[in-house]
N, C-alpha and C positions, 0 to 999 in steps of 0.2 A: 504494499499499499504506499502511497505518496504520503509523506509526512506533512500534515496540515496545522501541527501544533503553533507554528509561528505566525499563522494567518489571524487576521482580526475577526471577530465574530460580528458578522453584518446581516441586515436584513436582506434575504434573497428571495428571488421568486422565478419559476420557470413555467413556460406553458408549451404544450405539445398538442398535435392534432393528427389525426387519421381518417381512414374512410373505411367502410365495409361495402363493398359492391354486392347488391342483391338483385334477385329476379323482381319482376313487376308483382309476382305473386306473394313473395315474401314482404315487400314493401306494404302492399294492400293488407296483408294479415297483421302487420306491425301496427298500422294506421287504426285498423279495426279491432285491436285488441284480441286477435284469434290465433295466437301462438299458442300450439298445444302445451308447451312447457309452462306457459304462464307470461307474467310481465317482464319480457325479455329486456327492455330498456332499464328498468329498474335493477334487475340481476346484474347487468352489464355496468351500470353504475356503482353499484356496491362491490363488484369485483375489482373495478378500477381502484376505488378508494382502498380497499383491502390490500391491493398489491402495491400501493405506494409505500406501505409500512413494511412489507417483505422485500424491497429491492436490494438491501445488502446480502440477503440470502440467496438471491436469484443472479446477480451480477457480481462475478468475482472481483475483489479488490475494490469494490465500493464501499464508501465510508458509511456506517451508520449515521443518520442525520435525523435530529429533532424535528419531526413534522409538525407544523404549527396549523396548517389549513390545507383542505384539499377540495376542489371542486371538479367534477366530472361531469360533462354534459353531453348528451346525445341527442342529434337532430335528424328526423327523418326527411330525406330528399326525394327526389323523382327516381333515382336509381341506386342510391347509397344512403347509409347512416353516417353522418359527419359526428366524430367523437372529439372533443376538446377537453383538456385537463389543465388545471393550473394549480401549482403546489406552492406553498410559502413556508419559509423557515427564517430563524436567526441562528446562523451557525458559521463555521469556518470553511465550509466547502459548498458547492452549488449543488443545485437540486434538480437538475436536467434530466438525470437517469431516472428520478422518481416520476417526473411528468411523462416521459417516454413508457415507462413500465405502466403507468395507470391507463394510457390510451392502448397500448398492446394487450393488456389483459382484459381490459373492457371490450375490445374488439374479439378477443377469443371467446369471452362468455357470450357475446352476441352470436357468434358463429355456431357455438353449441345450442344456444336456445332457438335458434331457427333452422337447424339443419333438417328437422323433420319437414319443413316447407321449401327449404332451398339447400341442396347438397353442394351447390357450387359457389358459395359466398366467398367473395376474396378480400382479403385485408391490403389495404394500399396506403402509400403516401404518409407513413408515420414519420413524422419529424418534429423538431423542436422549432416553435414558432416565435418564442421570445423568452429573454432572460433578463434579470436585473440584479443588481447587488454584486459585491466582491470586487476583487482587484481589476478584472477585465472590463468592468461597467456594464452598461445596458446594451441589448441587442435585440432587434425585432426583423423577424423574416421579412424580405422584400417581395412583393407580389408580382 
């Protein structure tokens, strides 16, 4: 692990996003609340939040970070569910991996929830969209 003990504790935030491409039937079932396994969006949201707390167990050499806030949002579009996550801390190292983990695990949970309706769901475009705090300063994805 990288030694971060000399770094200052600062407020830090990271956001990430991704998409789950789905069939028209799966999109309709999500909109109508007709996914056989239950509330797919709620399950995916909770999975993403839980995943943030497990990031150091999943990503080798990731530091345990005190997570102070997590927001995971899922929005149904015409051909995909858009997933965004924002994570906040006050710590010595960044929280980008936690935001990416939230989006990735939320997407996996969504795939699991809709697989009875759409066996070909596809996770795409997982990326960090913004970060703030720390020595390297603020950054926002360019559109």
